[in-house]
C-alpha positions in Angstrom: 16.1 9.1 28.7 13.9 12.1 29.3 15.5 15.3 30.7 14.1 16.9 33.9 12.7 19.9 32.0 10.9 17.7 29.4 9.4 15.6 32.3 8.3 18.7 34.1 6.6 20.0 31.0 4.8 16.7 30.4 3.6 16.6 34.0 2.4 20.2 33.8 0.3 19.5 30.7 -1.7 16.6 32.2 -1.5 17.1 36.0 -4.8 17.1 37.8 -3.5 19.4 40.6 -0.3 21.4 41.3 1.6 18.6 43.2 0.4 15.8 41.0 3.2 13.4 40.0 1.6 10.0 40.3 -1.8 10.0 38.8 -2.5 7.6 35.9 -2.6 10.4 33.4 0.9 11.6 34.4 2.4 8.1 34.4 0.8 7.3 31.0 2.1 10.6 29.5 5.6 10.0 30.7 5.6 6.4 29.5 4.3 7.6 26.1 7.2 10.1 25.7 9.8 7.5 26.8 8.3 5.0 24.3 8.5 7.6 21.5 12.1 8.4 22.2 13.1 4.7 22.5 11.3 3.9 19.2 13.4 6.6 17.5 16.5 5.0 18.9 15.5 1.6 17.7 14.9 2.8 14.2 18.6 3.7 13.9 19.9 0.8 16.1 17.9 -2.2 14.9 20.0 -4.8 16.6 19.7 -3.3 20.1 17.7 -6.1 21.6 18.2 -5.0 25.2 16.5 -1.7 24.5 13.8 -3.5 22.5 13.0 -5.6 25.6 12.7 -2.4 27.7 10.4 -0.9 25.1 8.1 -3.9 25.2 8.0 -3.6 29.0 7.1 0.1 28.9 4.3 -0.6 26.4 2.9 -3.3 28.7 3.1 -0.9 31.6 1.3 1.8 29.7 -1.5 -0.7 28.7 -1.9 -1.7 32.3 -2.2 2.0 33.4 -4.7 2.7 30.6 -6.8 -0.3 31.5 -6.9 0.9 35.1 -7.9 4.4 34.1 -10.6 3.1 31.8 -12.0 1.1 34.6 -11.8 3.9 37.1 -12.9 6.8 34.8 -13.7 6.3 31.1 -14.1 10.0 30.5 -10.6 10.8 31.8 -9.2 7.8 29.8 -10.8 9.0 26.5 -9.7 12.6 27.1 -6.1 11.4 27.7 -6.1 9.2 24.6 -7.2 12.2 22.5 -4.6 14.4 24.1 -1.7 11.9 23.5 -2.9 10.7 20.2 -3.3 7.1 21.3 -5.7 4.6 19.7 -8.1 2.5 21.7 
């Protein structure tokens, strides 16, 4: 779970404008942070299959958002991938 302050910081880093909370960049960034935290959890709790299922769901959501962003604006997608350290 991401705290409110961490979430605000993530949104502030990638937001397109001041009140941006739903752009693909913001959604992908938040999902990436949640995926990282859940991956750490699963390294120490290998048998937690319920969380593993949630992780796979988040990864699929992030892929769908990335696909949408690449279709809409390849420049923004590649810039976001570099910023977050994601591979294509």
